[in-house]
C-alpha positions as CSV (number, residue, x, y, z in Angstrom):
1,M,-19.8,-53.4,116.5
2,S,-17.8,-56.2,115.7
3,N,-16.2,-58.2,118.6
4,I,-13.7,-57.4,121.0
5,I,-12.6,-60.3,123.1
6,K,-10.2,-62.8,121.8
7,L,-8.5,-66.0,122.6
8,L,-4.7,-65.1,123.5
9,P,-2.5,-67.6,121.3
10,D,-0.7,-70.4,123.5
11,S,2.9,-68.2,123.0
12,V,1.3,-64.6,124.4
13,A,-0.5,-66.6,126.9
14,N,2.8,-68.3,128.3
15,Q,4.9,-65.3,128.3
16,I,1.7,-63.2,130.1
17,A,1.8,-66.6,132.8
18,A,6.0,-66.0,132.7
19,G,5.2,-62.3,134.3
20,E,3.8,-64.2,137.5
21,V,6.2,-66.8,137.8
22,I,9.5,-65.9,136.4
23,Q,10.4,-62.6,137.6
24,R,14.1,-63.2,137.3
25,P,16.9,-65.6,137.1
26,A,16.3,-67.2,140.2
27,S,12.8,-67.6,139.3
28,V,14.3,-69.9,136.9
29,V,16.8,-71.3,139.8
30,K,13.9,-72.0,142.0
31,E,11.5,-74.0,139.4
32,L,14.0,-76.1,138.5
33,L,15.5,-76.9,141.6
34,E,12.2,-78.0,143.2
35,N,11.3,-80.1,139.7
36,A,15.2,-81.9,140.5
37,V,14.4,-82.8,144.1
38,D,10.8,-83.9,143.0
39,A,12.5,-86.3,140.5
40,G,13.3,-88.1,143.0
41,A,17.5,-86.9,142.4
42,S,20.2,-87.3,145.1
43,S,22.0,-85.2,143.4
44,V,21.6,-81.8,141.9
45,D,24.2,-79.3,140.3
46,L,23.2,-75.8,139.4
47,F,26.1,-74.2,137.3
48,V,25.3,-70.4,136.4
49,K,26.8,-67.9,133.9
50,D,26.7,-64.1,133.8
51,A,24.0,-64.1,136.7
52,G,21.5,-66.4,135.1
53,K,21.4,-63.7,132.2
54,T,23.5,-65.9,129.7
55,L,23.0,-69.8,131.2
56,I,21.3,-71.3,134.3
57,Q,21.8,-75.2,133.9
58,V,20.4,-77.9,136.4
59,A,21.6,-81.6,136.3
60,D,20.1,-84.0,138.4
61,N,20.1,-87.6,138.7
62,G,16.5,-88.2,139.5
63,C,14.0,-90.3,137.2
64,G,14.0,-89.0,134.2
65,M,11.6,-89.2,131.3
66,S,10.0,-90.2,128.1
67,A,10.4,-89.1,124.8
68,L,6.1,-88.5,125.5
69,D,6.9,-87.0,129.2
70,A,9.4,-84.2,127.5
71,R,7.3,-83.1,125.1
72,M,3.9,-82.7,127.5
73,S,6.1,-80.7,130.3
74,F,6.3,-77.8,128.4
75,E,2.8,-77.8,127.8
76,R,0.2,-75.3,129.3
77,H,-1.0,-76.6,132.3
78,A,0.7,-79.8,132.6
79,T,2.1,-81.1,135.6
80,S,2.3,-85.0,137.3
81,K,0.8,-83.8,140.8
82,I,-2.7,-82.8,139.8
83,E,-5.7,-85.2,138.0
84,K,-8.6,-83.8,140.0
85,A,-10.2,-80.5,141.8
86,D,-9.3,-82.5,145.3
87,D,-6.0,-82.8,144.6
88,L,-5.6,-79.4,144.9
89,F,-5.5,-79.8,149.0
90,A,-3.4,-82.9,149.2
91,I,-0.1,-81.6,147.4
92,R,3.0,-82.5,149.0
93,T,5.6,-82.5,146.0
94,M,7.2,-79.3,144.3
95,G,6.1,-79.5,141.2
96,F,7.6,-82.4,139.2
97,R,8.0,-80.9,135.8
98,G,5.3,-79.3,134.0
99,E,3.7,-76.0,135.5
100,A,6.7,-73.3,135.2
101,L,8.6,-75.1,132.3
102,A,5.8,-73.7,129.8
103,S,6.7,-70.5,131.5
104,I,10.2,-70.4,131.4
105,A,10.3,-71.9,127.5
106,A,8.3,-68.9,126.4
107,I,10.5,-66.4,127.2
108,A,14.0,-68.2,126.9
109,Q,16.0,-70.5,124.6
110,V,16.0,-74.0,126.6
111,E,17.1,-77.2,125.9
112,M,16.6,-80.6,127.8
113,K,18.1,-83.5,127.8
114,T,16.3,-86.7,129.8
115,R,16.4,-90.2,130.4
116,L,14.6,-93.1,132.0
117,S,17.2,-95.5,133.7
118,D,15.9,-97.9,131.9
119,E,16.4,-96.7,128.5
120,E,19.4,-96.9,126.0
121,L,18.9,-93.3,125.0
122,G,17.3,-90.5,126.2
123,T,15.6,-87.9,124.1
124,C,16.8,-84.1,123.5
125,L,14.6,-81.4,123.2
126,K,15.1,-77.8,122.1
127,I,12.1,-74.8,122.3
128,E,12.6,-71.0,121.9
129,G,9.9,-68.7,122.9
130,S,7.8,-71.8,123.1
131,K,8.6,-73.5,119.8
132,V,10.0,-76.3,119.0
133,I,12.8,-76.0,117.4
134,Q,14.5,-79.4,117.9
135,E,13.1,-83.2,119.3
136,E,15.3,-86.3,118.7
137,P,16.8,-89.2,120.4
138,C,20.2,-88.6,122.1
139,P,22.7,-90.5,124.7
140,C,23.1,-89.3,128.1
141,Q,23.2,-90.1,131.5
142,P,19.9,-91.4,133.1
143,G,18.2,-88.4,134.8
144,T,17.6,-84.6,133.0
145,V,19.8,-81.5,132.3
146,I,17.7,-78.3,131.4
147,S,19.5,-75.1,130.2
148,V,17.8,-71.8,130.1
149,K,19.7,-69.7,127.6
150,N,19.4,-66.2,127.6
151,L,16.6,-65.3,129.4
152,F,14.3,-62.7,128.1
153,F,15.6,-62.7,124.9
154,N,12.3,-62.3,123.5
155,V,11.2,-59.5,125.9
156,P,14.1,-57.2,125.9
157,A,12.0,-54.9,128.3
158,R,11.6,-57.3,131.0
159,R,15.5,-57.8,130.6
160,N,16.4,-53.7,131.0
161,F,14.5,-54.3,134.3
162,L,16.8,-57.0,135.8
163,K,19.4,-55.2,138.6
164,S,23.4,-56.0,138.2
165,D,25.0,-59.0,138.2
166,S,25.9,-58.8,142.2
167,V,22.3,-58.3,142.8
168,E,20.5,-61.3,140.7
169,T,23.6,-63.5,142.2
170,R,22.8,-63.2,145.9
171,H,18.6,-63.5,145.0
172,M,19.9,-67.0,143.4
173,I,22.1,-67.8,146.2
174,E,19.2,-67.0,148.4
175,E,16.4,-69.4,146.4
176,F,19.2,-72.6,146.0
177,T,19.8,-72.1,150.2
178,R,15.6,-72.5,150.8
179,V,16.0,-75.6,148.5
180,A,18.9,-77.2,149.8
181,L,18.6,-76.3,153.2
182,I,15.5,-78.4,154.0
183,N,16.5,-80.7,151.4
184,Y,19.6,-82.1,153.2
185,D,19.4,-85.7,152.3
186,V,20.4,-84.8,148.5
187,A,23.6,-83.6,147.8
188,F,23.8,-79.9,146.1
189,S,26.3,-77.8,144.0
190,F,26.1,-74.4,142.8
191,V,28.9,-73.0,140.2
192,H,29.1,-69.1,139.0
193,N,31.2,-68.2,136.6
194,N,33.5,-71.3,137.5
195,K,33.7,-70.8,140.6
196,V,32.2,-73.3,142.9
197,V,29.9,-71.4,146.0
198,F,28.7,-74.3,147.5
199,K,29.5,-77.5,147.3
200,L,26.8,-79.6,149.8
201,P,26.8,-83.5,150.8
202,K,24.1,-85.2,151.8
203,S,24.2,-84.9,155.9
204,S,21.7,-84.3,158.6
205,F,19.5,-81.2,159.0
206,K,22.3,-79.2,161.4
207,A,25.1,-80.6,159.1
208,R,23.3,-78.8,156.4
209,I,22.8,-75.1,158.2
210,V,26.5,-75.2,159.2
211,N,27.9,-76.6,155.8
212,I,25.5,-73.5,154.3
213,F,26.4,-70.7,156.8
214,G,30.0,-71.4,158.2
215,K,31.6,-74.3,160.9
216,S,30.3,-71.5,164.0
217,Y,26.9,-72.5,163.3
218,D,28.2,-75.5,165.1
219,Q,27.8,-74.2,168.4
220,K,25.1,-71.6,168.3
221,L,22.1,-74.1,167.5
222,L,19.5,-75.6,169.7
223,P,17.2,-78.6,168.8
224,V,14.0,-78.0,168.4
225,E,11.3,-80.7,168.7
226,Q,7.0,-80.8,169.3
227,T,4.5,-83.1,167.7
228,T,1.0,-82.7,168.6
229,G,-1.7,-84.3,167.4
230,S,-1.9,-83.6,163.6
231,L,1.0,-81.0,164.1
232,S,5.0,-81.4,163.8
233,I,7.9,-78.7,164.4
234,K,11.4,-79.7,163.9
235,G,14.4,-77.7,163.6
236,F,16.8,-75.7,165.1
237,I,17.0,-72.1,166.6
238,G,19.8,-69.8,167.2
239,K,21.4,-68.9,171.0
240,P,20.4,-65.7,172.0
241,E,23.6,-64.8,172.5
242,F,24.6,-65.2,169.1
243,A,21.6,-63.1,167.5
244,K,22.6,-60.8,164.8
245,K,21.6,-57.2,163.5
246,T,20.7,-58.2,160.5
247,R,17.5,-60.4,159.0
248,G,18.2,-63.4,156.3
249,E,18.6,-66.4,158.9
250,Q,14.8,-67.0,159.1
251,Y,13.4,-69.7,157.9
252,F,10.2,-71.5,157.8
253,F,9.4,-74.7,155.9
254,V,5.6,-76.3,155.7
255,N,6.4,-79.9,154.4
256,K,10.0,-79.0,153.1
257,R,8.5,-76.2,151.0
258,F,9.8,-72.6,152.1
259,I,7.2,-70.1,153.2
260,K,6.6,-66.6,154.5
261,H,5.3,-66.2,157.6
262,P,4.8,-63.0,159.6
263,Y,2.3,-64.5,161.7
264,L,4.4,-67.2,163.1
265,H,7.8,-65.3,162.8
266,H,5.8,-62.9,165.3
267,A,5.2,-66.2,167.5
268,V,9.0,-67.1,167.5
269,E,10.1,-63.5,168.2
270,N,7.4,-63.7,171.7
271,A,9.4,-66.8,172.6
272,F,12.4,-65.0,172.4
273,A,11.0,-62.3,174.4
274,E,13.4,-60.0,176.8
275,L,16.2,-62.3,175.7
276,L,17.0,-60.2,172.6
277,P,17.9,-56.3,172.4
278,S,15.5,-54.7,170.1
279,D,17.9,-54.0,167.2
280,A,18.9,-57.9,167.2
281,Y,16.9,-60.7,165.2
282,P,16.6,-64.4,166.2
283,S,18.0,-67.2,163.9
284,Y,15.0,-70.2,163.0
285,F,15.7,-72.9,160.8
286,L,12.2,-74.6,161.6
287,D,10.7,-77.3,159.5
288,I,6.3,-77.9,159.6
289,E,4.6,-81.0,159.3
290,I,0.9,-81.1,159.1
291,D,-1.7,-82.3,157.0
292,P,-2.0,-81.0,153.4
293,S,-5.5,-80.6,154.1
294,E,-5.0,-78.3,156.9
295,I,-3.5,-75.6,154.7
296,D,-3.7,-73.7,151.4
297,V,-0.6,-73.2,149.0
298,N,-1.9,-72.3,146.2
299,I,-2.9,-68.8,147.1
300,H,0.5,-67.2,145.3
301,P,1.9,-67.6,142.4
302,T,5.2,-68.9,143.6
303,K,3.4,-70.4,146.4
304,T,6.0,-69.2,149.8
305,E,2.6,-68.2,151.2
306,V,0.3,-70.6,152.6
307,N,-3.1,-70.7,154.7
308,F,-3.4,-72.5,157.9
309,I,-7.2,-73.4,158.6
310,D,-6.0,-72.9,162.8
311,A,-3.2,-70.6,162.7
312,R,-4.2,-69.8,166.1
313,Y,-3.0,-73.3,166.8
314,V,0.1,-73.7,165.2
315,Y,0.9,-70.3,166.6
316,A,0.8,-71.2,169.9
317,V,2.3,-74.6,168.9
318,M,5.7,-72.8,167.3
319,Q,6.1,-70.6,170.2
320,S,5.6,-73.0,172.9
321,A,8.0,-75.4,170.7
322,V,10.9,-72.9,171.0
323,K,10.6,-71.3,174.4
324,Q,10.8,-75.2,175.4
325,A,14.4,-75.6,173.2
326,I,15.3,-72.3,174.9
327,G,14.3,-73.4,178.4
328,K,15.8,-76.7,178.3
329,H,19.3,-75.4,177.7
330,S,19.0,-73.0,180.9
331,L,19.0,-70.2,178.4
332,T,16.3,-68.3,180.2
333,P,17.3,-66.6,183.9
334,T,16.1,-68.2,186.8
335,I,17.3,-68.1,190.7
336,D,19.5,-70.4,191.5
337,F,19.4,-71.2,196.1
338,D,22.3,-73.1,195.8
339,V,25.2,-71.7,197.8
340,D,28.1,-70.6,196.5
341,P,30.9,-73.3,196.7
342,A,33.2,-70.9,197.8
343,I,31.3,-69.8,200.4
344,D,29.8,-72.5,201.8
345,A,33.7,-74.3,202.3
346,L,34.5,-71.4,204.8
347,F,31.3,-73.0,207.1
348,Q,33.0,-76.2,206.2
349,T,36.2,-76.0,207.0
350,T,37.2,-76.7,211.0
351,P,39.1,-74.7,212.8
352,K,41.9,-76.0,214.6
353,G,41.8,-76.3,218.2
354,E,38.7,-75.6,220.8
355,V,35.9,-72.7,219.1
356,L,35.1,-70.4,222.4
357,P,32.3,-68.1,222.7
358,P,33.3,-64.2,222.0
359,E,34.0,-62.4,225.5
360,I,32.4,-59.2,225.8
361,Q,32.7,-56.3,228.7
362,I,29.8,-54.5,230.1
363,N,29.1,-52.5,233.1
364,P,26.7,-54.2,235.1
365,D,26.0,-50.9,236.8
366,Y,24.8,-48.8,234.1
367,N,21.1,-47.7,233.5
368,P,20.0,-45.6,231.0
369,F,17.2,-43.5,232.7
370,D,19.7,-42.6,235.6
371,Q,20.4,-39.1,235.9
372,Q,22.9,-39.5,238.1
373,N,25.2,-41.2,236.0
374,G,26.1,-38.2,234.0
375,Q,24.4,-39.4,231.1
376,P,22.4,-36.8,228.7
377,K,19.0,-36.9,228.7
378,P,17.2,-37.5,225.5
379,A,17.1,-35.1,223.0
380,A,13.6,-33.3,222.8
381,F,12.5,-33.0,219.3
382,K,13.5,-29.8,217.1
383,P,12.4,-28.8,213.6
384,A,15.1,-29.9,210.9
385,K,17.4,-27.6,209.9
386,R,16.9,-25.6,206.7
387,Q,20.0,-27.7,204.1
388,S,22.9,-25.2,203.2
389,E,23.1,-24.9,199.3
390,D,26.4,-27.1,199.6
391,E,23.7,-29.5,201.1
392,W,21.0,-29.4,198.9
393,N,23.6,-29.6,196.0
394,Q,25.0,-32.9,197.1
395,L,21.5,-34.2,198.2
396,H,20.1,-33.8,194.1
397,Q,23.8,-33.7,192.5
398,P,22.1,-36.7,189.4
399,L,19.4,-33.7,188.8
400,I,22.5,-30.9,188.1
401,E,24.7,-31.1,185.3
402,E,28.2,-30.8,186.4
403,N,31.9,-30.9,184.3
404,S,35.2,-29.3,185.2
405,E,32.9,-25.7,186.8
406,K,29.5,-25.4,188.1
407,S,26.3,-25.5,186.0
408,I,25.0,-22.3,185.1
409,L,21.8,-22.9,187.5
410,S,24.0,-23.7,190.6
411,S,26.4,-20.8,189.7
412,G,23.7,-18.7,188.9
413,F,21.8,-18.9,192.0
414,S,24.6,-19.4,194.4
415,N,25.9,-15.8,193.6
416,G,22.6,-14.8,194.7
417,Q,21.3,-13.5,191.7
418,K,17.8,-13.9,190.3
419,E,18.7,-15.2,186.9
420,P,21.6,-17.5,186.0
421,S,24.9,-15.9,184.3
422,F,25.3,-17.1,181.3
423,D,29.3,-17.0,180.2
424,P,30.0,-17.3,176.7
425,A,32.8,-19.5,177.5
426,H,30.1,-22.3,178.5
427,R,27.0,-21.0,176.9
428,F,25.6,-24.5,176.6
429,F,23.8,-27.1,179.0
430,Q,23.5,-31.1,178.8
431,V,20.0,-31.7,179.8
432,H,20.0,-35.8,180.3
433,H,23.0,-36.6,178.5
434,R,20.6,-36.3,175.9
435,Y,20.0,-32.9,174.9
436,I,21.8,-30.0,174.5
437,L,20.6,-26.4,175.6
438,T,21.3,-23.0,174.6
439,N,20.4,-19.3,174.7
440,V,19.2,-17.7,171.6
441,R,17.5,-14.0,171.1
442,S,13.9,-15.5,170.3
443,G,14.1,-18.4,173.0
444,L,15.8,-21.4,173.4
445,M,17.5,-23.8,171.5
446,I,17.2,-27.6,172.2
447,I,20.0,-29.5,170.4
448,D,19.5,-33.4,169.9
449,Q,23.0,-34.5,169.9
450,Q,22.7,-37.9,168.6
451,K,20.8,-36.6,165.5
452,A,23.1,-33.6,165.4
453,H,26.5,-36.0,165.4
454,E,24.5,-38.5,162.8
455,R,23.9,-35.2,160.1
456,I,27.8,-34.5,160.8
457,L,28.7,-37.6,160.2
458,Y,26.9,-38.1,157.4
459,E,27.9,-35.1,155.1
460,R,31.6,-35.8,156.2
461,F,31.1,-39.6,154.8
462,L,29.6,-38.7,151.7
463,A,31.8,-36.1,150.6
464,K,34.5,-38.3,151.2
465,M,33.2,-41.0,148.8
466,E,31.8,-38.6,146.3
467,N,34.7,-36.7,146.2
468,N,36.9,-39.9,146.0
469,E,39.3,-37.9,149.3
470,A,41.6,-40.3,150.6
471,P,39.9,-42.3,154.1
472,A,40.5,-42.0,157.3
473,S,41.6,-45.6,158.4
474,Q,42.5,-46.8,161.4
475,Q,44.4,-50.0,160.5
476,Q,44.7,-52.6,162.9
477,L,47.6,-54.4,165.1
478,F,45.3,-58.1,164.6
479,P,43.3,-58.2,161.7
480,I,39.9,-58.9,162.3
481,T,38.2,-61.9,160.0
482,I,34.9,-62.2,159.9
483,Q,32.5,-65.0,158.2
484,F,29.7,-64.2,156.6
485,S,26.8,-66.1,154.5
486,A,27.0,-66.5,150.7
487,G,24.5,-63.9,149.8
488,D,26.0,-61.3,152.6
489,A,29.4,-62.0,151.2
490,E,28.2,-60.9,147.4
491,L,26.9,-58.1,149.2
492,I,29.7,-57.0,150.4
493,R,31.5,-57.7,147.4
494,S,29.4,-55.4,145.6
495,M,29.5,-52.4,147.7
496,K,33.4,-53.3,148.5
497,D,35.1,-50.0,146.6
498,S,32.7,-47.7,148.7
499,L,33.6,-49.3,151.8
500,Q,37.3,-48.6,150.9
501,K,35.9,-44.9,150.4
502,L,34.7,-44.9,154.2
503,G,38.3,-46.1,155.3
504,F,37.4,-49.9,155.5
505,V,40.6,-51.6,154.9
506,M,39.6,-55.4,153.5
507,E,40.3,-58.2,151.5
508,P,38.9,-61.6,150.9
509,I,39.6,-64.7,152.7
510,G,38.4,-68.4,151.7
511,A,34.8,-68.6,150.4
512,N,33.0,-66.0,152.2
513,G,35.0,-64.3,154.6
514,F,37.1,-61.3,154.5
515,V,39.8,-59.9,156.5
516,F,39.5,-56.2,157.6
517,Q,43.4,-54.9,158.0
518,G,41.7,-51.1,158.9
519,I,38.8,-49.3,160.1
520,P,36.8,-46.3,159.5
521,Q,38.4,-43.5,162.3
522,G,37.0,-43.2,165.3
523,M,35.2,-46.8,165.1
524,S,36.7,-49.3,167.7
525,A,37.5,-52.8,166.5
526,S,35.0,-54.3,168.5
527,E,32.4,-52.5,166.8
528,T,33.0,-53.5,163.4
529,E,31.3,-56.5,162.9
530,S,28.4,-54.9,164.4
531,V,28.2,-51.7,162.1
532,I,28.9,-54.0,158.8
533,E,25.8,-56.0,160.1
534,Q,23.7,-52.6,160.2
535,I,25.1,-51.7,157.1
536,L,23.7,-54.8,155.2
537,E,20.7,-54.9,157.1
538,V,19.5,-51.6,155.4
539,Q,20.8,-52.2,152.2
540,K,18.7,-55.7,152.7
541,Q,15.7,-53.6,153.2
542,R,16.3,-51.1,150.5
543,P,14.3,-51.2,147.9
544,E,15.3,-52.1,144.6
545,N,14.1,-49.5,142.7
546,M,14.6,-46.9,145.1
547,A,16.2,-44.2,144.2
548,A,19.2,-43.5,146.8
549,G,22.3,-44.1,145.6
550,K,24.5,-46.9,147.3
551,N,26.9,-44.2,148.9
552,T,23.9,-42.5,150.7
553,I,22.5,-46.0,152.4
554,L,26.5,-46.6,153.2
555,A,27.0,-43.2,154.7
556,K,23.7,-43.1,156.8
557,S,24.2,-46.6,158.2
558,L,27.7,-45.8,159.4
559,A,26.8,-42.3,160.1
560,S,24.0,-44.5,162.8
561,K,26.4,-46.5,163.8
562,L,29.5,-44.3,165.1
563,S,27.4,-41.6,166.3
564,I,27.4,-40.4,170.0
565,K,24.0,-41.9,171.4
566,A,22.1,-40.6,174.2
567,G,23.3,-40.9,177.6
568,K,26.2,-39.8,176.3
569,K,28.2,-36.8,179.1
570,L,29.9,-34.5,177.4
571,S,32.1,-31.5,178.0
572,H,31.3,-27.1,177.6
573,E,33.6,-27.6,174.9
574,E,32.6,-30.5,173.5
575,M,29.1,-29.0,172.8
576,A,30.5,-26.4,171.6
577,N,32.4,-28.3,168.7
578,L,29.4,-30.4,168.1
579,F,27.3,-26.5,167.8
580,D,29.9,-25.1,165.4
581,E,30.0,-28.4,163.2
582,L,26.3,-29.0,162.8
583,F,26.0,-25.5,162.0
584,A,28.5,-25.6,159.0
585,C,26.2,-28.5,157.5
586,Q,24.0,-28.3,154.4
587,L,20.8,-28.7,156.3
588,P,21.9,-28.5,160.1
589,D,18.3,-29.0,161.3
590,V,17.6,-32.3,160.0
591,A,18.9,-35.6,160.2
592,P,19.5,-38.3,157.6
593,D,16.8,-39.9,158.5
594,G,14.5,-37.5,158.3
595,S,13.8,-36.6,161.7
596,P,14.1,-33.0,163.0
597,V,17.3,-32.0,164.8
598,V,16.8,-28.7,166.2
599,S,13.9,-27.2,168.0
600,I,13.3,-23.4,169.3
601,V,11.0,-22.8,172.3
602,P,9.9,-19.0,171.9
603,I,10.6,-16.9,175.0
604,E,6.6,-16.2,174.8
605,E,6.0,-19.9,175.4
606,L,8.5,-20.2,178.6
607,E,6.7,-17.5,179.8
608,R,3.3,-18.8,179.5
609,F,3.9,-21.9,180.5
610,L,5.4,-20.6,184.0
611,K,2.2,-18.3,184.2
612,E,0.4,-21.8,183.9
613,K,2.4,-23.0,186.9
614,K,1.2,-20.2,189.1
């Protein structure tokens, strides 16, 4: 039998490695930006065409490379930061050249121009599919310019799995933001299809956050600073009142490297406990400085996950730091024992004239125990008189549902009947402003009013979008302007046509803003930003390979936001209309999220329940 184990050629091995590191254009952006920062650049420019499928170019004014280093940087396992195994546990840089370049060159056409500052000429290197096509001296500026063209040109199957341009652009914006946020002492720019997305000057950490997410953040941030032993936490958190209903503004950095860490995220959420509603997310931009020997950053190919030797200690310090930041700015509820100035002024006011004691007229001969004074005897104890029907109803009013007329229950018993009389015009009964009950042949039907309305609105919105019906939109006398992050703005642009079919009349303003001149009928102007945030959040959490279309996602999101909620009191007419519209739907018994809308309690169950109570 012949041997079956073979050594793969370098070109194939590099393509396999590329599959782990280079998953999409955003992966190339991340690696090249990190390399530029590690090269000591003070200015980094990113140029992209066609969402990175045609061109990704990163130009920096860093230290540059010699001809030999330029050639070596594309070799497998080439790096400038590791010489021995112990160095794996003392990494502070992000990847200066090497490593990822071999993977990128294996699945794209790459051109590099680089020059040392003390050299007259630089080096031009062209590689296609791991093969060096050209290597020669060339005139160029000090630093490095790397151009990645036709990504996945030799792996068409991988190219076919790329998403739409708007989705891929959004991923690139996120990777750019992660690198630019923490490297605020470096100037960055991002140009996509000749349109400037970001132009970020050197600044402080707070100024960089404001420049990326908008001027309004200047008033939304609270500083965080905590140093204990080998651990230091610095950065900013968002004030609770500005918390959004969409994720995306949660950033952890360890030694200036972006990470994802659910355990530490829980620490921040705990610090905000009881300050945020359940559907709101805190914003934070926190940098953790720690001895590299205390962490392991090489547990994930993209190094976005880390292990801490003592994660509980980091958790405790993180939670304490955030709580302290909130407490310093008096955002937690406190008891104020100071006297209100207005009340205090009343007591401090000096009245005019002499203050006299009050005069009280009394009868000195009055004796409450003297029967001769004509006073009645103390009343003897008597059993309490049984309350009348009206008195009982008044005392227990919160327990009885009433609209314009008496409820079914009270009207039935007030007439001395043994059973309630169900008026066909008032055949519905609301329980705790949450459920609608009605009598059916087999027993008692219970309808969840919120889920029922969600089903009605969902099918209505979906039909409008699929049938291209004219949307029911209410024009705004005062248009609503909302600013978004660059990533969210790109997502809004990709959904603009569908949003307009739902009744949103919107136009872009500025780089990442939109003016809403019309909103769906039934929605208030004050709800607009909240509704859009919820739509964005649902869209972000949707898996990219999910079969459900964009229209379905939008219809579900809007129906969930605009539906009547538990606690809403409904009149008999409103309950009747809800009932009729629900059973005119295609799937009346199931909510858009798959949960049940209607349940019937059989008459046998009611009888058994009453018998068990005896």
